[in-house]
PyMOL Python script that loads the backbone (N, CA, C, O; Angstrom):
from pymol import cmd

cmd.read_pdbstr("""\
ATOM      1  N   MET A   1       2.934 -13.132   5.499  1.00  0.00           N
ATOM      2  CA  MET A   1       1.521 -13.114   5.109  1.00  0.00           C
ATOM      3  C   MET A   1       0.789 -14.194   5.909  1.00  0.00           C
ATOM      4  O   MET A   1       1.172 -15.363   5.865  1.00  0.00           O
ATOM      5  N   ASN A   2      -0.251 -13.812   6.630  1.00  0.00           N
ATOM      6  CA  ASN A   2      -0.958 -14.808   7.435  1.00  0.00           C
ATOM      7  C   ASN A   2      -1.932 -15.618   6.590  1.00  0.00           C
ATOM      8  O   ASN A   2      -2.113 -15.344   5.404  1.00  0.00           O
ATOM      9  N   HIS A   3      -2.547 -16.598   7.196  1.00  0.00           N
ATOM     10  CA  HIS A   3      -3.429 -17.529   6.486  1.00  0.00           C
ATOM     11  C   HIS A   3      -4.606 -16.809   5.832  1.00  0.00           C
ATOM     12  O   HIS A   3      -4.936 -17.082   4.678  1.00  0.00           O
ATOM     13  N   ALA A   4      -5.240 -15.888   6.564  1.00  0.00           N
ATOM     14  CA  ALA A   4      -6.400 -15.166   6.021  1.00  0.00           C
ATOM     15  C   ALA A   4      -5.995 -14.326   4.818  1.00  0.00           C
ATOM     16  O   ALA A   4      -6.718 -14.286   3.822  1.00  0.00           O
ATOM     17  N   SER A   5      -4.857 -13.659   4.896  1.00  0.00           N
ATOM     18  CA  SER A   5      -4.383 -12.842   3.777  1.00  0.00           C
ATOM     19  C   SER A   5      -4.105 -13.705   2.560  1.00  0.00           C
ATOM     20  O   SER A   5      -4.401 -13.315   1.431  1.00  0.00           O
ATOM     21  N   THR A   6      -3.537 -14.875   2.793  1.00  0.00           N
ATOM     22  CA  THR A   6      -3.254 -15.799   1.700  1.00  0.00           C
ATOM     23  C   THR A   6      -4.541 -16.241   1.027  1.00  0.00           C
ATOM     24  O   THR A   6      -4.620 -16.292  -0.201  1.00  0.00           O
ATOM     25  N   GLN A   7      -5.556 -16.562   1.833  1.00  0.00           N
ATOM     26  CA  GLN A   7      -6.839 -16.984   1.267  1.00  0.00           C
ATOM     27  C   GLN A   7      -7.473 -15.855   0.474  1.00  0.00           C
ATOM     28  O   GLN A   7      -8.010 -16.087  -0.610  1.00  0.00           O
ATOM     29  N   LEU A   8      -7.420 -14.632   0.998  1.00  0.00           N
ATOM     30  CA  LEU A   8      -7.993 -13.493   0.281  1.00  0.00           C
ATOM     31  C   LEU A   8      -7.266 -13.260  -1.038  1.00  0.00           C
ATOM     32  O   LEU A   8      -7.894 -12.927  -2.043  1.00  0.00           O
ATOM     33  N   ALA A   9      -5.971 -13.428  -1.040  1.00  0.00           N
ATOM     34  CA  ALA A   9      -5.187 -13.231  -2.257  1.00  0.00           C
ATOM     35  C   ALA A   9      -5.535 -14.276  -3.313  1.00  0.00           C
ATOM     36  O   ALA A   9      -5.406 -14.020  -4.511  1.00  0.00           O
ATOM     37  N   GLU A  10      -5.976 -15.451  -2.871  1.00  0.00           N
ATOM     38  CA  GLU A  10      -6.308 -16.527  -3.801  1.00  0.00           C
ATOM     39  C   GLU A  10      -7.672 -16.343  -4.459  1.00  0.00           C
ATOM     40  O   GLU A  10      -7.968 -17.011  -5.450  1.00  0.00           O
ATOM     41  N   LEU A  11      -8.509 -15.451  -3.927  1.00  0.00           N
ATOM     42  CA  LEU A  11      -9.821 -15.226  -4.537  1.00  0.00           C
ATOM     43  C   LEU A  11      -9.631 -14.575  -5.902  1.00  0.00           C
ATOM     44  O   LEU A  11      -9.048 -13.496  -6.009  1.00  0.00           O
ATOM     45  N   GLU A  12     -10.127 -15.238  -6.944  1.00  0.00           N
ATOM     46  CA  GLU A  12      -9.947 -14.703  -8.292  1.00  0.00           C
ATOM     47  C   GLU A  12     -10.987 -13.643  -8.620  1.00  0.00           C
ATOM     48  O   GLU A  12     -10.696 -12.679  -9.328  1.00  0.00           O
ATOM     49  N   THR A  13     -12.205 -13.822  -8.103  1.00  0.00           N
ATOM     50  CA  THR A  13     -13.267 -12.857  -8.384  1.00  0.00           C
ATOM     51  C   THR A  13     -13.795 -12.309  -7.072  1.00  0.00           C
ATOM     52  O   THR A  13     -13.807 -13.010  -6.060  1.00  0.00           O
ATOM     53  N   PRO A  14     -14.231 -11.058  -7.088  1.00  0.00           N
ATOM     54  CA  PRO A  14     -14.811 -10.511  -5.862  1.00  0.00           C
ATOM     55  C   PRO A  14     -16.131 -11.206  -5.529  1.00  0.00           C
ATOM     56  O   PRO A  14     -16.783 -11.774  -6.406  1.00  0.00           O
ATOM     57  N   ILE A  15     -16.507 -11.157  -4.280  1.00  0.00           N
ATOM     58  CA  ILE A  15     -17.778 -11.761  -3.865  1.00  0.00           C
ATOM     59  C   ILE A  15     -18.904 -10.936  -4.479  1.00  0.00           C
ATOM     60  O   ILE A  15     -18.926  -9.714  -4.334  1.00  0.00           O
ATOM     61  N   PRO A  16     -19.847 -11.600  -5.171  1.00  0.00           N
ATOM     62  CA  PRO A  16     -20.950 -10.838  -5.773  1.00  0.00           C
ATOM     63  C   PRO A  16     -21.793 -10.150  -4.698  1.00  0.00           C
ATOM     64  O   PRO A  16     -21.938 -10.659  -3.587  1.00  0.00           O
ATOM     65  N   SER A  17     -22.342  -8.992  -5.044  1.00  0.00           N
ATOM     66  CA  SER A  17     -23.124  -8.227  -4.068  1.00  0.00           C
ATOM     67  C   SER A  17     -24.345  -9.015  -3.605  1.00  0.00           C
ATOM     68  O   SER A  17     -24.810  -8.831  -2.480  1.00  0.00           O
ATOM     69  N   THR A  18     -24.867  -9.892  -4.465  1.00  0.00           N
ATOM     70  CA  THR A  18     -26.024 -10.699  -4.054  1.00  0.00           C
ATOM     71  C   THR A  18     -25.654 -11.610  -2.890  1.00  0.00           C
ATOM     72  O   THR A  18     -26.460 -11.834  -1.987  1.00  0.00           O
ATOM     73  N   LYS A  19     -24.442 -12.129  -2.917  1.00  0.00           N
ATOM     74  CA  LYS A  19     -23.977 -12.992  -1.829  1.00  0.00           C
ATOM     75  C   LYS A  19     -23.808 -12.182  -0.549  1.00  0.00           C
ATOM     76  O   LYS A  19     -24.154 -12.644   0.538  1.00  0.00           O
ATOM     77  N   ILE A  20     -23.275 -10.977  -0.685  1.00  0.00           N
ATOM     78  CA  ILE A  20     -23.111 -10.100   0.484  1.00  0.00           C
ATOM     79  C   ILE A  20     -24.479  -9.767   1.071  1.00  0.00           C
ATOM     80  O   ILE A  20     -24.656  -9.778   2.289  1.00  0.00           O
ATOM     81  N   ASN A  21     -25.444  -9.471   0.205  1.00  0.00           N
ATOM     82  CA  ASN A  21     -26.803  -9.169   0.673  1.00  0.00           C
ATOM     83  C   ASN A  21     -27.421 -10.374   1.360  1.00  0.00           C
ATOM     84  O   ASN A  21     -28.115 -10.233   2.367  1.00  0.00           O
ATOM     85  N   GLU A  22     -27.172 -11.555   0.821  1.00  0.00           N
ATOM     86  CA  GLU A  22     -27.691 -12.789   1.414  1.00  0.00           C
ATOM     87  C   GLU A  22     -27.106 -12.987   2.817  1.00  0.00           C
ATOM     88  O   GLU A  22     -27.824 -13.325   3.758  1.00  0.00           O
ATOM     89  N   ILE A  23     -25.810 -12.775   2.941  1.00  0.00           N
ATOM     90  CA  ILE A  23     -25.142 -12.905   4.242  1.00  0.00           C
ATOM     91  C   ILE A  23     -25.694 -11.853   5.210  1.00  0.00           C
ATOM     92  O   ILE A  23     -25.931 -12.148   6.381  1.00  0.00           O
ATOM     93  N   ALA A  24     -25.895 -10.636   4.720  1.00  0.00           N
ATOM     94  CA  ALA A  24     -26.431  -9.557   5.561  1.00  0.00           C
ATOM     95  C   ALA A  24     -27.831  -9.897   6.055  1.00  0.00           C
ATOM     96  O   ALA A  24     -28.164  -9.633   7.211  1.00  0.00           O
ATOM     97  N   GLU A  25     -28.654 -10.483   5.185  1.00  0.00           N
ATOM     98  CA  GLU A  25     -30.014 -10.868   5.579  1.00  0.00           C
ATOM     99  C   GLU A  25     -29.990 -11.953   6.650  1.00  0.00           C
ATOM    100  O   GLU A  25     -30.757 -11.902   7.612  1.00  0.00           O
ATOM    101  N   ILE A  26     -29.111 -12.929   6.482  1.00  0.00           N
ATOM    102  CA  ILE A  26     -28.978 -13.998   7.480  1.00  0.00           C
ATOM    103  C   ILE A  26     -28.535 -13.405   8.809  1.00  0.00           C
ATOM    104  O   ILE A  26     -29.056 -13.770   9.863  1.00  0.00           O
ATOM    105  N   TYR A  27     -27.579 -12.494   8.758  1.00  0.00           N
ATOM    106  CA  TYR A  27     -27.080 -11.841   9.981  1.00  0.00           C
ATOM    107  C   TYR A  27     -28.197 -11.065  10.674  1.00  0.00           C
ATOM    108  O   TYR A  27     -28.373 -11.162  11.889  1.00  0.00           O
ATOM    109  N   LYS A  28     -28.959 -10.285   9.876  1.00  0.00           N
ATOM    110  CA  LYS A  28     -30.045  -9.491  10.459  1.00  0.00           C
ATOM    111  C   LYS A  28     -31.110 -10.395  11.070  1.00  0.00           C
ATOM    112  O   LYS A  28     -31.615 -10.119  12.158  1.00  0.00           O
ATOM    113  N   SER A  29     -31.449 -11.477  10.366  1.00  0.00           N
ATOM    114  CA  SER A  29     -32.466 -12.399  10.868  1.00  0.00           C
ATOM    115  C   SER A  29     -32.023 -13.059  12.163  1.00  0.00           C
ATOM    116  O   SER A  29     -32.799 -13.160  13.113  1.00  0.00           O
ATOM    117  N   SER A  30     -30.774 -13.507  12.201  1.00  0.00           N
ATOM    118  CA  SER A  30     -30.281 -14.190  13.398  1.00  0.00           C
ATOM    119  C   SER A  30     -30.154 -13.216  14.564  1.00  0.00           C
ATOM    120  O   SER A  30     -30.400 -13.584  15.712  1.00  0.00           O
ATOM    121  N   THR A  31     -29.771 -11.971  14.271  1.00  0.00           N
ATOM    122  CA  THR A  31     -29.674 -10.956  15.322  1.00  0.00           C
ATOM    123  C   THR A  31     -31.056 -10.637  15.874  1.00  0.00           C
ATOM    124  O   THR A  31     -31.231 -10.500  17.085  1.00  0.00           O
ATOM    125  N   LEU A  32     -32.032 -10.518  14.987  1.00  0.00           N
ATOM    126  CA  LEU A  32     -33.403 -10.251  15.414  1.00  0.00           C
ATOM    127  C   LEU A  32     -33.921 -11.395  16.275  1.00  0.00           C
ATOM    128  O   LEU A  32     -34.528 -11.165  17.321  1.00  0.00           O
ATOM    129  N   LEU A  33     -33.684 -12.618  15.838  1.00  0.00           N
ATOM    130  CA  LEU A  33     -34.124 -13.788  16.596  1.00  0.00           C
ATOM    131  C   LEU A  33     -33.471 -13.817  17.968  1.00  0.00           C
ATOM    132  O   LEU A  33     -34.130 -14.109  18.966  1.00  0.00           O
ATOM    133  N   LEU A  34     -32.190 -13.517  18.023  1.00  0.00           N
ATOM    134  CA  LEU A  34     -31.475 -13.487  19.302  1.00  0.00           C
ATOM    135  C   LEU A  34     -32.074 -12.421  20.222  1.00  0.00           C
ATOM    136  O   LEU A  34     -32.272 -12.667  21.412  1.00  0.00           O
ATOM    137  N   ASN A  35     -32.360 -11.249  19.676  1.00  0.00           N
ATOM    138  CA  ASN A  35     -32.955 -10.175  20.481  1.00  0.00           C
ATOM    139  C   ASN A  35     -34.327 -10.566  21.010  1.00  0.00           C
ATOM    140  O   ASN A  35     -34.663 -10.248  22.151  1.00  0.00           O
ATOM    141  N   VAL A  36     -35.121 -11.248  20.200  1.00  0.00           N
ATOM    142  CA  VAL A  36     -36.442 -11.712  20.636  1.00  0.00           C
ATOM    143  C   VAL A  36     -36.286 -12.721  21.768  1.00  0.00           C
ATOM    144  O   VAL A  36     -37.002 -12.651  22.767  1.00  0.00           O
ATOM    145  N   CYS A  37     -35.360 -13.651  21.615  1.00  0.00           N
ATOM    146  CA  CYS A  37     -35.124 -14.663  22.658  1.00  0.00           C
ATOM    147  C   CYS A  37     -34.679 -14.011  23.961  1.00  0.00           C
ATOM    148  O   CYS A  37     -35.134 -14.401  25.036  1.00  0.00           O
ATOM    149  N   ILE A  38     -33.801 -13.029  23.874  1.00  0.00           N
ATOM    150  CA  ILE A  38     -33.330 -12.322  25.074  1.00  0.00           C
ATOM    151  C   ILE A  38     -34.489 -11.564  25.716  1.00  0.00           C
ATOM    152  O   ILE A  38     -34.628 -11.562  26.939  1.00  0.00           O
ATOM    153  N   SER A  39     -35.316 -10.923  24.902  1.00  0.00           N
ATOM    154  CA  SER A  39     -36.461 -10.174  25.428  1.00  0.00           C
ATOM    155  C   SER A  39     -37.428 -11.093  26.153  1.00  0.00           C
ATOM    156  O   SER A  39     -37.933 -10.750  27.222  1.00  0.00           O
ATOM    157  N   ILE A  40     -37.689 -12.262  25.575  1.00  0.00           N
ATOM    158  CA  ILE A  40     -38.588 -13.232  26.209  1.00  0.00           C
ATOM    159  C   ILE A  40     -38.004 -13.690  27.539  1.00  0.00           C
ATOM    160  O   ILE A  40     -38.720 -13.792  28.536  1.00  0.00           O
ATOM    161  N   LYS A  41     -36.710 -13.963  27.553  1.00  0.00           N
ATOM    162  CA  LYS A  41     -36.052 -14.414  28.786  1.00  0.00           C
ATOM    163  C   LYS A  41     -36.124 -13.337  29.857  1.00  0.00           C
ATOM    164  O   LYS A  41     -36.446 -13.632  31.009  1.00  0.00           O
ATOM    165  N   VAL A  42     -35.829 -12.094  29.495  1.00  0.00           N
ATOM    166  CA  VAL A  42     -35.880 -10.982  30.455  1.00  0.00           C
ATOM    167  C   VAL A  42     -37.302 -10.815  30.974  1.00  0.00           C
ATOM    168  O   VAL A  42     -37.511 -10.650  32.176  1.00  0.00           O
ATOM    169  N   TYR A  43     -38.284 -10.857  30.069  1.00  0.00           N
ATOM    170  CA  TYR A  43     -39.687 -10.721  30.470  1.00  0.00           C
ATOM    171  C   TYR A  43     -40.077 -11.844  31.422  1.00  0.00           C
ATOM    172  O   TYR A  43     -40.714 -11.610  32.449  1.00  0.00           O
ATOM    173  N   HIS A  44     -39.691 -13.053  31.071  1.00  0.00           N
ATOM    174  CA  HIS A  44     -40.017 -14.229  31.883  1.00  0.00           C
ATOM    175  C   HIS A  44     -39.387 -14.110  33.272  1.00  0.00           C
ATOM    176  O   HIS A  44     -40.025 -14.441  34.271  1.00  0.00           O
ATOM    177  N   ASN A  45     -38.161 -13.648  33.338  1.00  0.00           N
ATOM    178  CA  ASN A  45     -37.483 -13.474  34.631  1.00  0.00           C
ATOM    179  C   ASN A  45     -38.154 -12.391  35.471  1.00  0.00           C
ATOM    180  O   ASN A  45     -38.226 -12.513  36.694  1.00  0.00           O
ATOM    181  N   ASN A  46     -38.642 -11.340  34.830  1.00  0.00           N
ATOM    182  CA  ASN A  46     -39.294 -10.247  35.561  1.00  0.00           C
ATOM    183  C   ASN A  46     -40.681 -10.634  36.049  1.00  0.00           C
ATOM    184  O   ASN A  46     -41.127 -10.152  37.090  1.00  0.00           O
ATOM    185  N   VAL A  47     -41.368 -11.497  35.309  1.00  0.00           N
ATOM    186  CA  VAL A  47     -42.719 -11.926  35.684  1.00  0.00           C
ATOM    187  C   VAL A  47     -42.655 -12.878  36.871  1.00  0.00           C
ATOM    188  O   VAL A  47     -43.493 -12.821  37.771  1.00  0.00           O
ATOM    189  N   ASN A  48     -41.653 -13.754  36.866  1.00  0.00           N
ATOM    190  CA  ASN A  48     -41.559 -14.761  37.936  1.00  0.00           C
ATOM    191  C   ASN A  48     -40.817 -14.242  39.082  1.00  0.00           C
ATOM    192  O   ASN A  48     -40.639 -14.948  40.074  1.00  0.00           O
TER     193      ASN A  48
END
""", "prot")
cmd.dss("prot")
cmd.show_as("cartoon", "prot")
cmd.util.cbc("prot")
cmd.orient("prot")
């Protein structure tokens, strides 16, 4: 049994859906921000 499996087995309660939604929102926000930054960089490179 690897370390990750051991940690998962030690979880007594499942992760609440609110926590999963919170993580999903953070992921979506950071992905959106990254895409905006990449778009600005590409635009800036094309203009110059």
